[in-house]
N, C-alpha and C positions, 0 to 999 in steps of 0.2 A: 173455534172449529170444533165440532163434535167428532169424536172417533167412532169409526165403525170397529166391529169385532172381527178380527182377521179369521178367515176361514182356512184351516190348514189341515191336511193330511199328511203326517210327517213319516217318512220312510227311512230313518237313520237305522244304524246297524242294529241287528238283533244278535245278542250274545246267547249262544246255546250253552246251557249249564252242562258241565262236562261229565257229571254222573246223575244217574236217575234217583238216587237216594241221598239226601242232605246230610251225610255223616261227615264231619270235619275233625281232622287232626291238626290242630292250629300250631304251626311252627314258623315257617316262612312267609313271606309276602304273598304268594300265591294262594296259600290255604285261606288267608284273610280276604284276598280278591274273589275267591270262588264263593266264600260265605257271603260277601257283599253282594255278588251278582245274584245270588239266590234270593236274597232279600229284596234287591232291586226289582226283580222280575215278579216278586210278590206285592210289589208297590209299598214295601216297608222302607220308605227312603231314609228315615232317621237312622234306623239299624244299619242300613247299607252304607250310609256316610261315616258312621263310626268304625266300620271294618274297612272302608276305602281308607280313612285316616291312618289305621293301623298298618295297612299294606305300604302306604306312602312313607310312614314313618321308618319302616324297615328297608325301603327301597325308594330313594328320593327321585329315581328316574323312571319310575313305573308309570309309564305314558297312558296306558289303558285305565289305571286307577284314577289318574287326574281327569281323563275324559269322562268317565261314568260318574265320578263324584261330581263333576260339573252338571251332568244331566240330572242327577238325584237332586242336586240343589235348585234346578230350575223347576223341577217337580214341587220342591217344598216352597217355592217363591222367593228363594235367596238369590236374588239375580246378581247382586254385586259379587258375592262370593263365587257364584258360577263362573262369572267372566274371569275371575283371577285364575281359576283352575283351567279354563279354556285357553287363556293367555299361555299358560305354560304348556299346553299341548301343541300349540301352533309354534311356539319357539323350539320345542323338541322336534317337531315334525312340521315343516311349513307347507306340506302338500296334503295335510289331514282335512280333506274338504269338509266332512261332517262337523268337525270342531268349528270351522268358520260359521257353518250354517246354524249351528246351536248357539254360538256366541252372538250371531246376528239377532236370533230370536230373543235372547236374553236382553240385549240392547233395546230392542223393540218394546219389551215389556216394561222397560224403563223409560220409554218415550224418548229415547236417544236415536231417532230415526236416521240421521246422517251416519252415525256409527254403524247402525245395522245395514244400510245401504253398502257401506264399504265392505262389509264381511259378505254380503250377498254377491257383490261384484267379484269378490275372490272365488267363491264357489262357482260362478259362471265361467270365470276364467279357467278354472281346473276341470270343469264339466259343463261346457256350452249348451248341453241340452237338459239341464236340470230344471224339471218342470217346477218343482217346489221352490226353488231360488227365484225364478221369474215371478211365481205367485206372491211370495213374501215380499220381494223387492217392490213389487207393484203396489201392495198393501202399503209400504213404507212411504213410497212416493205419494200416494194418495192422502196420508196423513199429513204430509208436509205441504199439501195443496197443489201438488205438481201433477195434475190430472192427466195431462197429455203423456207424460212419462209412464204414469200408472197404467193407463189404457194400452200403451204400447207393449209394456212388460206382460200384461194380462193377455193381450192378444197373442203374443209369442208362447205364453203357457199353453193356451188353448190350441194354437197350431201344432204344439208338440204332442198334446193329448186331448182331443177333442171331447174325451168323457171325463174330464178332470173338473169335478163340480166346483171346488173351491174358487177356482179362477173366474168362473161365471159369477158367483156370489160376490166376490171382491171387485169385478169389473162393474157389477151393477151398482155398488157403492161409488165408485169413480164416475160412472156415468150420471149418478144422481147429483153428485157435487158439481158436475160440469153442465147441469141444466138439461141433460138429455133423458128426460123421463121415459120416452118411447123406448130407447135402446135399453135403459135400465130395466123396464118390465120385461122385455124379452129375455134378458139375462136372469132375472128373477125365476121366470117360468122355466127356463132350461135348468138352472140350478136345482130346482124343486123336482123336475122330471129326473134328474140324475141322482136324487137321494138326498139333497140338503133338507133339513127340516124347514117347513114353511113358516112357521110363526116368528122364530127369531130374525130370519132375513127379512120378512115383511115389516116387523117392528123397527129394525135398523134403518131400512129405506125410508119409512115414515117419519122417523125421528131426524134423520139427516134432511128430508124435505122441509120439515118444521123449522129447524135451524136456518136452512137457505132462505125461507120465506120470512125470516125476521123474528122468530119466537125465541126469546132468551133461554139458553140451555138450562138454566137453573129452575125454569118453570116446568120442565118436562119431567116426566117419570123416569128415574134413573133406570138404565138397563144392566147394572152392575159394572164393576171395575174392568177397565181395558186389560186384557190378557191375550198373549199369543199363546194358545194351547198347545200341549205337547203332541196330542193325537187328534 
């Protein structure tokens, strides 16, 4: 089974840098955390991770440092290590919804979709109207070949936010896998109308149809590695 590329717009926490000028007097863990967040917001993830390391070395219970270090590692593609950090977060705070969501995405990028679904289940338990959790869980169900559950989740995401374009794109993938090309085409059109780039989604749909019709995956032009993007 060929994987579709998850379409996701992630709305996790935004950290507001506490001072307008990045001048640091590095002593306690908070100072290293603030410099790490400055580098994180500049997408200098390697530098950010080094400062998160130092903040955690100075305070082993610094939960925000574990969380954002996990996110920085996701951005670097270090998914196994990200999961270790996010494990620590949910142990320290079992109600940290965003940590389950980010860990679910990390599991998805490792193609561990059953574990990803468990984390998205927890997000939905904590926040029953979380559109992104239904979208990502629907994607994971589709990757596991459970198209009925995928479509059900993506329907729910759309019912919560009719303008949420990623859910239409992911539902189009699920419909294609379920041999419902007419419904898939309608969702492709809607996703494009709402701002999804046309070429990638059309390429994905055509690839899925070719696989469904018997073309060996290795004979098709690759569309890049499967990744669950951060934004």
